[in-house]
SEDOTOR-738968 format. One record per residue (C-alpha): x, y, z. Coordinates in pm, whole numbers, plus 50000, padded with zeros to 5 digits. Layout:
REM SEDOTOR-738968
XYZ...
This chain:
REM SEDOTOR-738968
321670274441800318840299441757317750317141439316530351941530314110362841260312600397041226308860397841311308210413140969309610381840808307350360141024304290380740935305210377940568305440340340608301920339240751300620360540464302190338740194301230305440352297670317640412297430328040048298660294039932296290273740152293350292840005294250278039667293840241039599296790219739492295780199439189299080184539071301960165939241304220195939177301840219839354301590195739645305390194539660305560232639678302930233639953304590206140158307990223040123306520255840252304980236940545308290221140641310000254940681308150265841001308530230441139312300232541086312300267341242310530253141548313300227141577315930254541548314140273641826314210241642037310440236242037311040199441971307770185942111305620209741907307610203341589307300165741639303530167741700302950189241394305130166841179303340135141289299900150741262300460166040919302380135940788299650111840898296970132840731299010133740409299620096340419295960088240475294850112640206297160100639929297690063940008294640049640179291700072940114289920086739811286610103239727285330068739629285990054339976282870037540114281510036840466280940063240730284420060640882286160063740546284000093440445284670110140780288430104740746288420118040390286790150540500288830153740820292200146740656291390169840366290740198540606293940191140799296060189240485294490220940344294740243940644297410228840870300290247940701298790281340806298140268641159301730256541196303140289441070300870309941297301800288441599305500293341523305050331041501303070333241825305490311542023308700328241904307710364941885307720388542180304860413242200307250442742206308950430941888305620424441722304260459141804307480475541687307320456341359303690466641304304590503141365307460501141117305000487840859302630517040943299780494241044296940512741225297020510041604293540494641611294800464441416298040463141613296240462941949293800436241834296520413041708298710419042013295840409742243295120378342038298770367642051298760369242430295180357142472295500320842365298710312642560297130328842867293940308542820296040276842801297680285443134294300293943287292780260943176295730242143325295170260243655291440251543651292250215343570294720213043859292190228844095289570203143993292040174844045292790187144397289060185244468288820150244323286780161344022288050143643710286320154143385283130161143577282990125943717282370111943369279420135743337279210159243038277150184343237279720182843516282500189743263280700221443154279960232443509283380226243662285700235343376284150253443083282080278743281285070290343493287120291743173284520313643000284530338443290288340338143282288280345542907286220376842963288490389443241291700380843055290530399142741289770430542943293090428643127295120423942809293350452842637293960475242939297620464942947298030473342578296480507742622298560514142936301710507842736300860535942499299100518042216296350538842062297640571642203297930603942004301690605542059303760581541853304910552942071308640546342095310210512142145313420498942295313330471042035315770475041747314620455641443316880449141150316510424640865319300399040849320550377040566318300348840691315290372340673316020381740314316600345440215313320334040372311320362340217312870354539879312060317539920308420323540015307970349539742309400325539483307260296939617304110318239594304970329839241305710294139127302510281139285300330307739121302080304838785301860267038781298190267538876296760296138672299210303238386299330277738107
């Protein structure tokens, strides 16, 4: 089973979740709204059969929530407790946006994304930038895996336990790859007609489904409830 969502719905999800994470949750009800919104992209990852990623996000986010609300507080003493308080607070605050963005990147094709941006009349400069970013990080992940395998074949494991060796054998080649990959992705985007004077056509046919309308309604209602509960007395 696969739930095919329109890229416009996914972008709207990112917008709403990003807006919510910029506001602090100060009551149990607000936390419940935020956690519910976070569970939606995790469930969508499961529907899209990204089980490993969904499980990692669930464990990571759930552990941070558990530590924050059950075992840690601002009055916790000691360096480790203070470190965990700050670390878990950051995870709990911003992890929902990271999960949603990861879901969008992993389940959206570049052609669909560009078509959606054009339908929303977004300037080509923004569209090209975001399209390059969406392809950049997955490509960097693949490049790092290739560098790691090459180092293993040469018997170099984490720079031989040497921090300087780690930088020399892995990070420096990765930095050069980042520069080349960015140039190549930008050239590929321009070659496909982005940024041209003639309006670019697309073979992608985008149409909002019932699931799209339901999700947009849910996130709109969640945002309205969150703002009303926090700022309107």
